[in-house]
KEMIZA-271290 format. One record per residue: residue number from 0; x, y negated, z of N, C-alpha, C in turn. Coordinates in steps of 0.001 Angstrom, whole numbers, plus 500000, padded with zeros to 6 digits. Atoms other than C-alpha are relative to their C-alpha. Layout:
BEGIN
REC   seq     n.px     n.py     n.pz    ca.px    ca.py    ca.pz     c.px     c.py     c.pz
REC   NUM        X        Y        Z        X        Y        Z        X        Y        Z
...
//
This chain:
BEGIN
REC   seq     n.px     n.py     n.pz    ca.px    ca.py    ca.pz     c.px     c.py     c.pz
REC     0   501307   500344   500284   511951   514575   500302   500525   498537   500556
REC     1   500143   501245   499178   511204   510616   501353   498872   500223   501361
REC     2   500627   499629   499063   509738   510764   504614   498985   498245   500543
REC     3   500317   501440   499220   507224   507591   506398   499649   499362   500622
REC     4   499550   500839   498271   507759   505653   509418   498595   500552   500854
REC     5   501034   499242   498490   505683   507070   512420   498890   499040   500165
REC     6   500443   501229   500455   502461   505586   512349   499338   499022   498917
REC     7   499980   500328   500880   502029   504781   509023   498657   500762   499564
REC     8   501035   499229   500999   498204   505160   507442   499823   500146   499047
REC     9   500037   499141   501342   497976   507325   504689   498676   499885   499584
REC    10   501543   499966   500670   495016   507101   502210   499138   501171   499555
REC    11   500353   498548   500100   493080   509883   501737   499932   500326   498366
REC    12   500528   500197   500828   492376   508992   498316   501120   498842   498874
REC    13   499145   500387   500631   495085   507431   495669   499653   500000   498440
REC    14   500734   499927   501560   494487   506618   492095   501156   499177   499640
REC    15   499015   500819   500636   497221   505559   489610   499680   499878   498439
REC    16   500149   500758   501548   496944   503900   486322   501596   499860   499209
REC    17   498418   499356   500733   500497   505199   484359   500189   499169   498920
REC    18   499424   501043   501229   500989   502083   482030   501225   499770   499706
REC    19   498557   500197   500227   503829   501499   480546   500753   501228   499083
REC    20   499568   499516   500394   505091   504008   479001   500529   500380   498294
REC    21   499157   500483   501185   505699   503294   475654   500577   498840   499423
REC    22   499307   501108   499761   507048   499819   476471   500907   500770   500396
REC    23   498577   499728   499687   509867   502013   478558   500395   500708   498800
REC    24   498999   499130   501290   510215   504053   475476   501008   498814   499130
REC    25   499360   501369   500530   510722   500824   473570   501357   499222   499992
REC    26   498911   500294   499731   512854   499444   475475   501205   500403   500247
REC    27   498340   499020   500397   515803   502064   475187   499975   500453   499001
REC    28   499788   500222   501129   515143   502041   471808   499862   501854   499569
REC    29   500546   498001   499975   512910   505799   471880   499322   499517   499319
REC    30   500793   500273   500705   510471   506395   469904   498885   500225   501526
REC    31   501145   500348   499311   506682   506188   471692   500391   500924   501101
REC    32   499982   498806   499893   506512   509984   472258   501107   500019   501673
REC    33   498761   499497   498828   510191   510095   474630   498902   499185   501852
REC    34   500779   500244   498759   507974   507655   476980   498744   500757   500619
REC    35   500908   499213   500148   505276   509902   476796   499981   500962   501306
REC    36   499886   498315   499277   507172   513199   477882   500797   499360   501496
REC    37   499339   500549   499177   509218   510537   480740   498733   500370   500992
REC    38   501400   500454   499596   505345   509486   482002   500016   501801   500607
REC    39   500293   498039   499157   504633   514135   482697   501053   500278   500566
REC    40   499235   499681   498721   507650   514580   484798   499965   499317   500736
REC    41   500270   501293   499458   507425   511407   486515   498421   500403   501012
REC    42   500742   499752   499344   503929   512539   487106   499720   501505   501415
REC    43   500123   498705   499696   504738   516147   488433   500945   499190   501645
REC    44   499603   500333   498985   507130   514194   490760   499670   498919   501279
REC    45   501467   500856   499085   504372   511528   492366   499368   501132   500923
REC    46   500309   499074   499362   502556   514667   493058   500966   500797   501351
REC    47   499002   499373   498727   504967   516400   495402   500147   498809   500767
REC    48   500153   501175   498819   505557   512631   497097   498750   500246   500974
REC    49   501388   499897   499034   501505   512742   498047   499808   500555   501014
REC    50   501200   498857   499175   500933   515948   499187   500916   500279   501093
REC    51   498720   500146   499146   504615   515682   501409   499810   498848   501127
REC    52   500345   501324   499272   502747   512682   502979   499080   500459   500689
REC    53   501835   499116   499746   498876   514635   503565   499306   498668   499198
REC    54   501547   500639   500798   497153   512681   500842   499625   501161   498981
REC    55   500733   498682   500654   494458   514895   500055   499698   499618   498161
REC    56   500330   499703   501474   493515   513611   496565   500004   498887   499565
REC    57   499710   500900   500892   495007   512125   493976   499562   499807   498063
REC    58   500787   499858   501461   493401   510794   490551   501023   499138   499160
REC    59   498946   499873   501312   495862   510662   487356   498832   499311   498951
REC    60   500863   499969   501088   494468   508888   484560   500762   499742   498309
REC    61   499325   499353   501243   495516   510470   481185   499469   499072   498899
REC    62   500393   501592   501493   493737   508270   478371   498517   500037   500327
REC    63   501669   500637   499935   490614   506353   478549   499435   500205   498824
REC    64   501216   499952   501248   487325   506769   476183   500389   499028   498933
REC    65   500303   501253   500899   488587   503161   474152   501548   500157   499481
REC    66   499043   499765   500613   492635   504232   473155   500420   500877   499176
REC    67   499315   499349   500830   493237   507230   471809   499671   500162   499700
REC    68   500157   499487   501745   491656   507944   468888   500536   498794   498861
REC    69   499602   500652   500864   493046   504856   467731   501281   499470   499722
REC    70   498336   500063   500577   496823   505499   467985   500211   500687   498897
REC    71   499269   499581   501686   499074   507112   465612   499717   501731   500006
REC    72   500386   498620   500189   498197   510551   464597   501030   501037   500627
REC    73   499366   499209   499955   501555   511882   465608   500217   499906   501924
REC    74   499928   499827   498010   501206   510519   469362   498562   500902   500962
REC    75   500971   499762   499492   497689   511689   469814   500370   501435   500209
REC    76   499766   498782   499613   499014   515136   468976   500573   500288   500812
REC    77   498765   499736   499201   502238   515202   470806   498764   499759   501890
REC    78   500573   500375   498548   499555   513994   474069   499352   501087   500086
REC    79   501610   498464   499805   496629   517052   473375   501490   501213   500244
REC    80   499286   499411   499658   499922   519000   473155   500633   499984   501515
REC    81   499568   500561   498673   501853   517531   476521   499072   500337   500738
REC    82   501300   499574   498967   498420   517750   478420   500216   501333   499884
REC    83   500068   498187   499686   498448   521899   477558   501205   500261   500972
REC    84   498634   499645   499704   501952   522302   478487   500525   499718   501334
REC    85   500068   500862   498940   501682   520008   481348   499138   500450   500826
REC    86   500755   499239   498846   498884   521975   483058   500433   501402   499893
REC    87   500080   498572   499867   500086   525328   482322   501506   499924   500718
REC    88   498512   500170   498825   503535   523976   484169   499489   499817   501193
REC    89   500647   500092   498423   501374   523046   487000   498967   501110   500691
REC    90   500405   499254   499571   499167   526181   487377   500546   500194   501129
REC    91   499848   498949   498807   501170   528040   489310   500288   499165   501411
REC    92   499597   501140   498366   502400   524784   491372   498674   499946   500959
REC    93   500780   500487   499570   498713   524086   491716   498936   501224   501315
REC    94   500316   498798   499682   497780   527530   492920   500657   500370   501374
REC    95   498788   499540   499449   500633   528033   495148   500061   498455   501227
REC    96   499641   501486   498977   500239   524326   497001   498284   499800   500591
REC    97   501602   499929   499787   496244   524897   497525   499166   498631   499396
REC    98   500343   500731   500664   495329   522284   494546   499001   500114   499556
REC    99   501288   500780   500807   492142   521515   493145   500075   499285   498503
REC   100   499925   501542   501267   492187   520019   489381   498457   500110   499745
REC   101   501429   500085   500597   489135   518455   488323   500461   498649   498660
REC   102   500149   501265   500713   488615   516666   485196   498809   499109   499768
REC   103   501089   500824   500239   487119   513888   484891   500094   499004   498715
REC   104   500636   500300   501524   485631   512498   481719   499283   500535   499416
REC   105   500984   499192   501181   483533   513511   478612   500665   501257   499820
REC   106   499531   497921   500257   484343   517296   477619   499344   499616   498382
REC   107   500165   500059   501290   483011   516783   473739   500778   498870   499147
REC   108   498865   500392   500719   486017   515023   471933   500426   500124   499883
REC   109   498693   499794   500016   489019   515839   473147   499792   501622   498849
REC   110   499611   498858   500672   490464   518935   471058   499755   501504   500663
REC   111   499843   499011   499834   489152   522156   471455   501216   501169   501111
REC   112   499416   499636   499469   492326   523630   472886   500047   499189   500942
REC   113   499323   500896   498802   493006   521008   475588   498785   500213   500960
REC   114   501295   500009   499475   489052   521451   476490   499875   501464   500827
REC   115   500161   498288   500295   489762   525522   476633   500901   500047   501462
REC   116   498610   499956   498973   493209   524763   478558   499336   499117   501669
REC   117   500103   501010   498984   491359   522059   481285   498794   501376   500746
REC   118   500705   499166   499197   488463   524484   482017   500572   501133   500595
REC   119   499217   498998   499348   490878   527169   482792   500628   499992   501031
REC   120   499098   500744   498440   492622   525132   485374   498708   500057   500944
REC   121   501372   500108   498785   489346   524257   487188   499869   501069   500327
REC   122   501134   498884   498823   487683   527460   487478   500850   500955   500614
REC   123   499205   499193   498615   490966   529158   488844   500415   499263   500968
REC   124   500041   500707   498301   491559   525997   491550   499072   499855   500220
REC   125   501205   500306   499837   488179   526023   491854   499738   500436   501669
REC   126   500242   499714   498267   488568   527577   495775   501396   499529   500072
REC   127   498939   500552   498934   491720   525605   496864   499128   498364   500403
REC   128   500285   501344   499058   490968   522737   499313   500534   499164   500669
REC   129   498820   500837   499308   494407   521549   500616   500150   498429   499418
REC   130   499923   501656   501076   494364   518793   497546   498881   500182   498864
REC   131   501049   500022   501422   492279   517680   494687   501394   498770   499180
REC   132   499336   500753   501030   494069   516822   491701   498573   499299   498713
REC   133   501194   500565   501496   491558   514489   489416   500993   499380   498578
REC   134   498712   500396   500972   493000   514418   486310   498406   499215   498573
REC   135   500953   500513   501148   490956   511783   483843   500815   499472   498527
REC   136   499994   499770   501464   491189   512591   480297   498629   499599   499138
REC   137   501102   500225   500709   488819   510758   477792   499078   498985   500771
REC   138   500361   500603   498434   487605   508633   481288   499919   498564   499406
REC   139   500624   501968   499987   485579   505250   481531   499311   499907   500616
REC   140   500457   500161   498992   484315   504217   484074   498552   499611   500487
REC   141   500992   500373   500741   481189   502392   482637   499018   501143   499046
REC   142   500834   498541   500478   480706   505787   480389   499345   501432   501242
REC   143   500150   499356   498947   481081   507751   483550   498382   499852   501028
REC   144   501712   500517   499230   477628   505839   485310   499519   500688   498754
REC   145   501094   500219   501001   475743   505741   482152   499704   502265   499950
REC   146   499381   498333   499779   476884   510183   481903   498761   500359   501264
REC   147   501567   499635   498392   475010   510187   485796   498422   499990   499198
REC   148   501887   500628   499992   471989   508139   484869   499163   500952   499014
REC   149   500647   499339   500903   471343   510104   481609   499514   501618   500630
REC   150   500656   498842   499678   471228   513541   483586   498468   499736   501487
REC   151   501139   500119   498786   469370   511868   486457   498583   499960   499581
REC   152   501254   499623   500975   466765   511035   483581   499046   501446   499581
REC   153   500345   498587   500211   466903   514484   482540   499405   501104   500662
REC   154   499812   498873   499354   466790   516148   485387   498316   499460   500779
REC   155   500888   500587   499334   463617   513786   486102   499446   499501   501232
REC   156   499608   500185   499075   464769   512305   489030   498602   498611   499918
REC   157   500750   501100   499976   462064   509347   490338   500607   499542   500417
REC   158   498947   500297   499248   463454   506446   490971   499695   499609   501115
REC   159   500040   499377   498484   462313   506285   494577   501126   500963   500796
REC   160   499111   499537   499530   464950   509019   495206   500740   499685   499406
REC   161   498491   500767   499969   467498   507223   493561   500363   498954   501112
REC   162   498913   500826   498899   470428   506325   496167   501282   499783   499800
REC   163   497910   499430   500114   474335   506164   496615   500013   501484   500580
REC   164   499348   498641   499355   474191   509778   498080   499647   501142   498475
REC   165   500167   499296   501229   472349   510690   494901   500902   499925   498892
REC   166   499707   500635   500862   473760   508807   492434   501744   501330   500044
REC   167   498771   499083   499386   477433   510388   494161   499482   501162   499531
REC   168   499940   498271   500868   475837   513911   493203   500389   500262   498281
REC   169   500381   499396   501093   475373   513634   489950   501832   499270   499229
REC   170   499107   500442   500368   479189   511531   489060   501203   501296   500247
REC   171   498973   498838   500697   482498   513334   487557   500592   500580   501268
REC   172   499434   499746   499135   483967   513537   491340   499095   500505   501154
REC   173   500767   499562   499232   480607   514658   493301   500381   501247   500575
REC   174   499495   498319   499233   481213   517582   495953   501567   499704   500729
REC   175   498165   500196   499342   485078   515941   496826   499495   499248   501296
REC   176   499870   500420   499329   485481   515263   499820   500560   498427   501034
REC   177   499740   501558   500362   486674   511654   499133   500038   499265   499041
REC   178   499537   500607   501500   485581   510516   496191   500230   498762   499940
REC   179   500058   502035   500789   486054   506626   496405   501508   500172   500928
REC   180   498453   500721   499837   489506   505389   496357   500434   499407   500874
REC   181   499259   500823   498896   491725   503880   499315   500375   498764   499379
REC   182   499558   500939   500532   493798   502781   497554   500511   499820   497586
REC   183   499891   499654   502107   494539   502056   493037   501225   499066   499610
REC   184   498333   500926   500089   498153   501274   491728   499828   500323   498041
REC   185   499561   500099   501338   499041   500053   488734   501122   499333   499534
REC   186   498722   500303   500911   501962   499929   486497   500463   499233   499006
REC   187   499706   500803   501432   503574   497890   484092   499575   498232   500506
REC   188   500721   501418   499976   502355   494412   485616   499225   500497   499713
REC   189   501791   500191   500240   498958   494673   484497   499293   500081   501241
REC   190   500441   500682   499162   496788   493249   486641   498324   500460   500337
REC   191   501637   499593   499842   493097   495257   485975   499875   501224   500571
REC   192   500473   498500   500047   491601   498206   486535   499688   500414   498899
REC   193   501009   499563   501566   489766   498553   482991   498705   501063   500481
REC   194   501502   498992   499606   486929   500723   484847   500271   501353   501033
REC   195   499664   498874   499820   488889   503482   486645   498883   499929   501209
REC   196   500864   499853   498847   486146   505068   488992   498976   498586   500411
REC   197   500549   500810   499738   484307   502283   488606   498847   499768   501346
REC   198   501194   499594   498279   481218   503842   491328   500782   499929   500982
REC   199   499437   499583   499084   483450   504784   493207   501297   498642   501049
REC   200   498979   500859   499656   486256   501900   493834   499563   498479   500639
REC   201   499856   501227   499430   484400   498931   495410   500533   499701   501066
REC   202   498652   500627   498845   486419   498765   498492   501050   500508   499888
REC   203   498750   499802   499954   489118   500153   497088   501493   498681   499821
REC   204   498530   501498   499953   492705   497962   498068   500620   500485   498366
REC   205   498581   500030   501478   495093   497487   494638   501297   499596   500393
REC   206   498636   499973   500151   498719   497506   494252   500353   499655   498434
REC   207   499234   500044   501212   500361   495989   491210   501188   500691   499855
REC   208   498394   499805   500043   503724   497240   490300   500758   499914   498998
REC   209   499612   500387   501734   505935   495601   487328   500795   501001   499557
REC   210   499536   499087   500798   507777   498505   486526   499292   501078   499252
REC   211   501264   499326   500240   506255   500573   484084   500386   501705   500454
REC   212   500617   498810   499383   505059   504265   484996   501742   500759   500118
REC   213   499185   498971   500001   507930   506308   484375   501727   499729   500862
REC   214   498911   500960   498790   510589   503593   486591   498707   500066   501229
REC   215   501348   499837   498743   507480   504145   489226   500767   501539   501181
REC   216   499076   499063   499353   510006   506431   491581   498958   500518   501302
REC   217   500907   499849   498919   508443   508177   494751   500344   498768   500794
REC   218   499758   500818   498881   510398   505512   496738   499156   498825   499944
REC   219   500852   501456   500116   508401   502536   494893   498381   500299   500470
REC   220   500971   499803   499554   505611   504782   495350   499225   499802   501651
REC   221   499450   500014   498471   506531   504976   499379   499681   498249   500143
REC   222   500230   501728   500401   506538   501222   499036   498749   499889   500304
REC   223   501060   500272   500188   503095   500786   497680   498956   500609   501857
REC   224   500921   499378   499133   501670   503335   500713   500031   499249   501430
REC   225   499800   500824   498499   503469   501190   503600   499237   498776   499781
REC   226   501161   501103   500220   501583   498203   502160   499036   500357   499930
REC   227   500980   500231   500081   498393   499347   501867   499914   500459   501654
REC   228   500391   499611   499064   499201   500818   505261   499820   498291   501272
REC   229   499810   501599   499113   499817   497143   507103   498540   499529   499812
REC   230   501225   501247   500044   496249   495824   505413   498703   500529   500808
REC   231   501115   500432   499264   493308   495074   507059   498423   500510   499549
REC   232   501314   499825   500849   490213   496862   505854   498969   499184   500300
REC   233   501633   500358   499250   486722   495447   506785   498945   500403   499575
REC   234   500944   499482   500341   484688   496996   504440   498617   499411   500098
REC   235   501149   501556   500350   482399   493527   504376   499215   499877   502139
REC   236   500387   500845   499146   482622   493401   508152   500757   499456   500765
REC   237   498956   500963   499286   484457   491247   511166   500385   501027   500859
REC   238   499023   499191   499923   487285   492746   512196   501327   498631   500841
REC   239   498972   500761   498987   488272   488946   514488   500837   500409   500425
REC   240   499406   499980   499127   491195   489423   516209   500429   498943   501061
REC   241   500680   501466   498919   490386   487169   519063   501283   499498   501273
REC   242   499268   500021   499304   493944   487721   520478   500419   498733   499524
REC   243   499695   501043   501097   495305   485310   517742   499370   498371   499566
REC   244   500918   501803   499453   493762   482139   519332   501314   498889   500218
REC   245   499556   500857   499762   496732   480393   519335   500104   498682   499517
REC   246   499943   500795   500508   497763   476736   518745   501028   499966   498860
REC   247   497994   499740   500724   500541   476628   515923   500304   498110   500080
REC   248   499100   501191   499792   501693   473119   517114   500420   500733   501394
REC   249   499655   499692   499181   501851   474583   520090   501181   501094   500115
REC   250   499031   499305   499962   504140   477678   519139   500767   499846   498860
REC   251   499208   500974   500680   506033   475537   517177   501214   499412   500795
REC   252   499185   500432   498996   507035   473217   519801   500554   501095   500511
REC   253   499065   498552   498927   507898   476812   521869   501493   500434   499291
REC   254   498975   499000   500650   509579   478456   519252   501321   499436   499597
REC   255   499202   500901   499649   511710   475476   518908   500975   499708   501212
REC   256   499356   499811   498487   512513   474911   522522   500491   501019   500408
REC   257   499340   499289   499879   513464   478335   522790   501293   499990   499760
REC   258   498392   499847   501218   516567   478303   519959   500358   499037   500452
REC   259   499129   501055   499384   517556   475110   521741   500767   500559   501107
REC   260   499451   499318   498880   517637   476804   525047   501326   500951   499967
REC   261   499268   499463   500286   519118   479329   523228   501647   500209   499884
REC   262   498322   500914   500215   522474   477116   522037   499965   499950   501292
REC   263   499507   501044   498540   522635   475491   525249   500142   500933   500967
REC   264   499464   498801   498992   523089   479007   527330   499105   499730   501314
REC   265   500445   499888   498681   520807   478299   529840   498717   500884   499653
REC   266   500260   498879   499986   519591   481535   530565   498231   499670   500459
REC   267   501166   499794   499037   516687   480538   533155   498856   498937   498756
REC   268   500907   501268   500644   514804   477807   530764   500022   500864   498519
REC   269   499866   499355   500751   515236   480592   527845   498919   500908   500264
REC   270   501138   498449   499742   513359   483405   529739   498708   499061   500016
REC   271   501210   500575   499722   510779   480539   530988   498855   499685   499063
REC   272   500038   500291   500977   510360   479607   527471   499023   500849   498520
REC   273   500151   498511   500798   510347   483228   525831   498459   500152   500401
REC   274   501651   499597   499441   507363   483971   528439   498567   499471   499468
REC   275   500905   500727   500205   505233   481204   527507   499618   499601   498429
REC   276   500285   499684   501165   505610   481626   523685   499618   501505   500065
REC   277   500394   498401   499824   504942   485346   524020   498232   499663   500063
REC   278   501803   499994   499433   501443   484733   526233   499362   499234   498774
REC   279   500576   501037   500901   500730   481836   523753   499507   500589   498860
REC   280   499912   498849   501422   500867   483981   520607   498939   501403   500096
REC   281   500394   498948   500244   499611   487267   521588   498722   499619   501622
REC   282   500935   500362   498917   497037   485912   524522   499982   500935   500913
REC   283   499710   498822   499263   498618   488680   526937   499620   498912   501639
REC   284   500332   500169   498506   497870   488455   530695   501481   499640   500663
REC   285   499165   500453   499738   500706   486670   532964   500894   501130   500402
REC   286   499496   499463   499425   501863   489476   534304   501237   501493   498609
REC   287   500089   498683   500801   501930   491830   530631   501369   498848   499335
REC   288   499067   501176   500696   503928   488037   529065   501148   499917   501161
REC   289   498689   499749   499428   506441   488225   531455   501252   501046   499709
REC   290   498856   498789   500617   507939   491518   530647   499812   499776   498906
REC   291   499673   500038   501349   507514   491306   527366   500663   499112   499546
REC   292   498709   501987   500645   509133   487329   527180   501397   500803   500479
REC   293   498608   499299   499316   512263   488982   529498   500663   500952   499209
REC   294   498945   499183   500962   512808   491551   526920   499848   499859   498949
REC   295   499128   501099   501495   512827   488751   523837   500909   499691   500652
REC   296   498882   501095   499438   514988   486972   526057   501005   500365   500027
REC   297   499226   498884   500228   516974   490062   526505   500655   499866   498537
REC   298   499727   499736   501426   516975   490679   522804   500977   498518   499568
REC   299   499134   501720   500298   517977   486660   521707   501208   499959   500218
REC   300   498868   500447   499366   520761   486649   524400   501325   501231   499611
REC   301   499123   498588   500226   521923   490421   523090   500515   499781   498426
REC   302   499681   500639   501295   521917   488855   519265   500714   499282   499989
REC   303   499020   501783   499713   523784   485440   520356   501389   501184   500379
REC   304   498462   499354   499525   526682   488267   521547   500426   501241   498744
REC   305   500159   499081   500809   525819   490459   518536   500630   501577   500830
REC   306   500770   497985   499614   525162   493550   520734   499430   500685   499752
REC   307   501088   498806   500467   522858   495245   518541   499153   500878   500283
REC   308   500651   498732   499410   521944   498011   520020   499412   499942   501161
REC   309   500883   500752   498823   520987   496107   523292   498875   499105   499472
REC   310   500628   500409   499920   519352   494094   520910   498038   499937   499514
REC   311   500772   498387   500174   517261   496577   519410   498888   500434   500732
REC   312   500518   498720   498937   516614   498447   522510   498964   499158   500939
REC   313   500385   501429   500034   515253   494933   523659   498508   499995   499385
REC   314   501722   500151   501029   512186   494115   520937   499820   501119   500145
REC   315   501118   498554   500349   511364   497768   520762   499200   499450   501847
REC   316   500983   499497   499088   510194   497556   524695   499026   498552   499815
REC   317   500788   501285   500142   508801   493896   523616   498561   500603   498995
REC   318   500635   499701   501648   507117   495162   520428   499116   501255   501154
REC   319   500697   499021   499018   505796   498325   522861   499019   499903   501164
REC   320   500558   500438   498831   504287   496415   525408   499211   499187   498802
REC   321   500279   500422   501237   502994   494145   521976   498211   501127   499660
REC   322   501090   499229   500874   501073   497380   519970   499097   500308   501853
REC   323   500722   499344   498623   499908   498965   523841   499146   498993   500395
REC   324   501520   500368   499565   497564   496403   524520   499619   498164   499078
REC   325   500382   500742   501323   497115   493950   521550   499356   500376   499012
REC   326   500873   498963   500969   496139   496725   519281   500247   499824   498325
REC   327   499791   499744   501236   498188   495827   516248   500863   501184   499985
REC   328   499891   498429   500031   499314   498884   514459   500976   500215   499343
REC   329   498584   500139   500797   503027   498364   513653   500703   501347   501482
REC   330   499050   499347   498926   505664   500740   514875   501287   499438   500615
REC   331   498691   500792   498926   507991   499185   517743   501616   500105   499400
REC   332   498433   500257   499561   511316   500511   517133   499599   499356   497901
REC   333   499675   500152   501309   510653   500133   513379   500145   498454   499604
REC   334   500041   501286   499981   509754   496143   513622   501661   499470   500784
REC   335   499001   500064   499467   512788   496063   516158   501600   500000   499464
REC   336   498566   499599   500979   515276   497454   513377   499554   498596   498643
REC   337   499541   501657   501043   514160   494519   510618   500057   499042   500961
REC   338   499830   501161   499884   514173   491929   512941   501631   499752   500226
REC   339   499038   500118   499510   517436   492706   514443   501235   500064   498777
REC   340   499328   500258   501260   518698   493617   510648   500129   498333   499273
REC   341   499994   501191   500533   517538   490328   509852   501170   498912   501008
REC   342   499330   500865   499105   519256   488722   512787   501924   500015   499528
REC   343   498578   499568   499933   522503   490599   511640   501088   499330   498810
REC   344   499626   500627   501136   523195   489121   507965   499337   498668   499420
REC   345   499978   501425   500634   522639   486034   505749   498428   500628   500055
REC   346   501002   499778   500011   518993   485939   506309   499313   499610   498307
REC   347   500182   500121   501349   516892   486007   503021   498105   500284   500064
REC   348   501128   500362   499756   513462   484835   502202   498788   501967   499664
REC   349   501027   498941   500440   512419   488763   500664   499910   501145   501643
REC   350   499796   499297   498815   513932   490267   504096   498488   498821   501602
REC   351   501096   500637   499191   511251   487464   506146   498768   500828   499631
REC   352   501132   499242   500093   508472   488656   504353   499752   501140   500732
REC   353   500024   498196   499498   509236   492466   504992   499803   499620   501699
REC   354   500087   500350   498999   509374   490997   508688   498415   499750   500482
REC   355   501405   500598   499966   506089   488915   508587   499114   501490   499870
REC   356   500988   499040   500956   504360   491719   506499   499902   501407   501407
REC   357   500209   499085   499075   505131   494448   509135   499881   499411   501702
REC   358   500060   500457   499166   505172   492610   512028   497868   499934   500347
REC   359   501524   500301   499860   501527   491322   511681   498896   500669   499301
REC   360   500890   498827   501122   500098   494269   509421   499053   499031   498639
REC   361   500172   500635   501105   499863   492384   506323   500583   500211   498725
REC   362   500104   499695   501314   500056   493503   502623   501296   498754   499638
REC   363   498555   500745   500587   503483   492282   500936   499655   498314   499427
REC   364   500834   501006   500569   500674   489872   499128   499688   498878   500862
REC   365   501065   500588   499435   499169   488231   501719   500894   499682   501156
REC   366   499142   500180   499201   502643   487899   503688   500968   498724   499557
REC   367   498994   500574   500931   504148   485940   500836   500069   497965   500812
REC   368   500170   501159   499418   502826   482429   502305   500531   499585   501043
REC   369   498885   500116   498715   503878   482696   505825   501075   500321   499475
REC   370   498614   499239   499427   507063   483983   505459   500716   499048   498715
REC   371   499602   501012   500959   507693   481349   502638   500559   498739   501055
REC   372   499526   500922   499077   507396   479045   505601   500860   499833   500815
REC   373   499204   499777   499510   509372   481130   507762   501092   499966   499913
REC   374   498629   500033   500346   511784   481159   505955   500738   498461   499883
REC   375   499349   501193   499928   511954   477538   505751   500248   499347   500962
REC   376   499597   500504   497901   511738   476399   509012   501065   500898   500818
REC   377   499173   499067   499801   514610   479265   509386   501168   499278   499746
REC   378   499267   500921   500418   516559   477300   507147   501116   498750   500691
REC   379   500704   501719   499543   515946   473669   508535   500983   500418   501592
REC   380   499691   499934   498731   516930   474936   512163   501514   500497   500292
REC   381   498355   499773   500542   520631   476674   510986   499937   499039   500041
REC   382   499128   501581   500267   521134   472999   509684   499920   499091   501691
REC   383   500418   501434   499625   519780   470806   512452   499379   499597   500085
REC   384   501578   501184   500544   517073   469146   511257   499183   501012   500610
REC   385   501422   499891   499556   514509   469291   514038   498638   500149   499935
REC   386   501652   500222   500129   511803   467588   513071   499720   500684   498557
REC   387   500326   499887   501615   512107   468819   509506   499890   501731   500306
REC   388   500395   498349   499194   512014   472766   511429   499105   499739   500750
REC   389   500913   500110   499148   509239   471721   513451   498543   499789   498900
REC   390   500921   499960   500965   507295   470624   510167   499826   501334   499399
REC   391   500838   498350   500916   507335   474124   508374   499812   501183   501078
REC   392   500712   499120   499098   507012   475836   511670   498729   499937   500184
REC   393   501257   500109   500308   504090   474313   511989   498934   501037   499063
REC   394   500286   499600   501320   503161   475000   508682   499681   502054   499591
REC   395   499719   498419   500070   503885   478758   508917   498671   500518   501052
REC   396   500730   499415   499054   502111   479293   512007   498158   499810   499536
REC   397   501457   500868   500338   498668   477227   510568   499248   501240   499048
REC   398   500586   499562   501356   499123   479727   507463   500230   501755   500901
REC   399   499883   498641   499367   499806   483084   509701   498574   500023   501099
REC   400   501404   499984   499177   496456   482144   512068   499399   499934   498615
REC   401   501182   500255   501097   494258   481429   508619   500261   501119   499300
REC   402   499444   498684   500348   496001   484976   507824   498803   500357   500780
REC   403   500534   498729   499173   495320   487184   510636   498789   499797   500674
REC   404   501473   500705   498901   492270   485204   512736   498666   501076   499560
//
């Protein structure tokens, strides 16, 4: 089973919209039902992965209220039978792993055999509390809200009594410890929520996956979790990072100067410049900047000599100082490994983006602009085009400061 790096911030509630089963099948010359079959099996794999990472609640959207009645009859029949078989297969596992299964959605239109199976599984797992799996069938966000409002009216609730807490108690997720999704994942390249948990998802983070759902493996889910872990969730508040008060022009000049000094093998000059660079970027005290800067200088010299283990060790020390004194929530060893691996091989833009995202705790999407500029600056530096490199580097630090400040 895949593991997550130490320090990963794991969401409490993940929602996945499993789009692309039919497209996956058609692309392989298979009938649509084979795509759904692959989707069922993949759901079980993903559920096991999320449990191993400590994710408490998972919501999977099986059928929306809008489209299942319009699909071909044989496909709908396969889906209904498949759901019943899937629930039968999953029940023993749910009981063993302490998973409570909850049906989200309408309970008046699905076939009786499926409704009976859903009721059976819900009842048998009602006492389980270790995990929750919400299965959204014949579900639609506005429909859930309307059903809740109708019940509130029927119960004679006065308008002045209605608040968020009361509304929560009438939603399909009522009573759950984590009714609000932290992360919503949609596969197949589609970029819309289609109303999944519309009431509950006002502060949910979004992740768009280009591959179809049967190909959305636990390894790809892991990437989505890591991407989520790097995001700064504000919830409407102010999370200004005061240490990111550097001047982009100063940062660009210091970086180019210490890279020149590294090429000239001027160790004293290199150390002095790197100490200034670290202090300017992270706002460290003189003493901490010296400790961190000397570690970075050692790493740069080790990298130049291709002593990769020494470079990793020195970089890890640098990032430990930064983590403990600045508050960036990265894992020092992970960042050091990414950076040294980037030094070892031919640098790519993707590797640069990975480093920027991990070091500054940004999502892949948020890191794209800064990483692109950093990559271009690096390419110009390697060519010795110092003036052009300086221009790209200033733009890189400007984009970075705009993103993290």
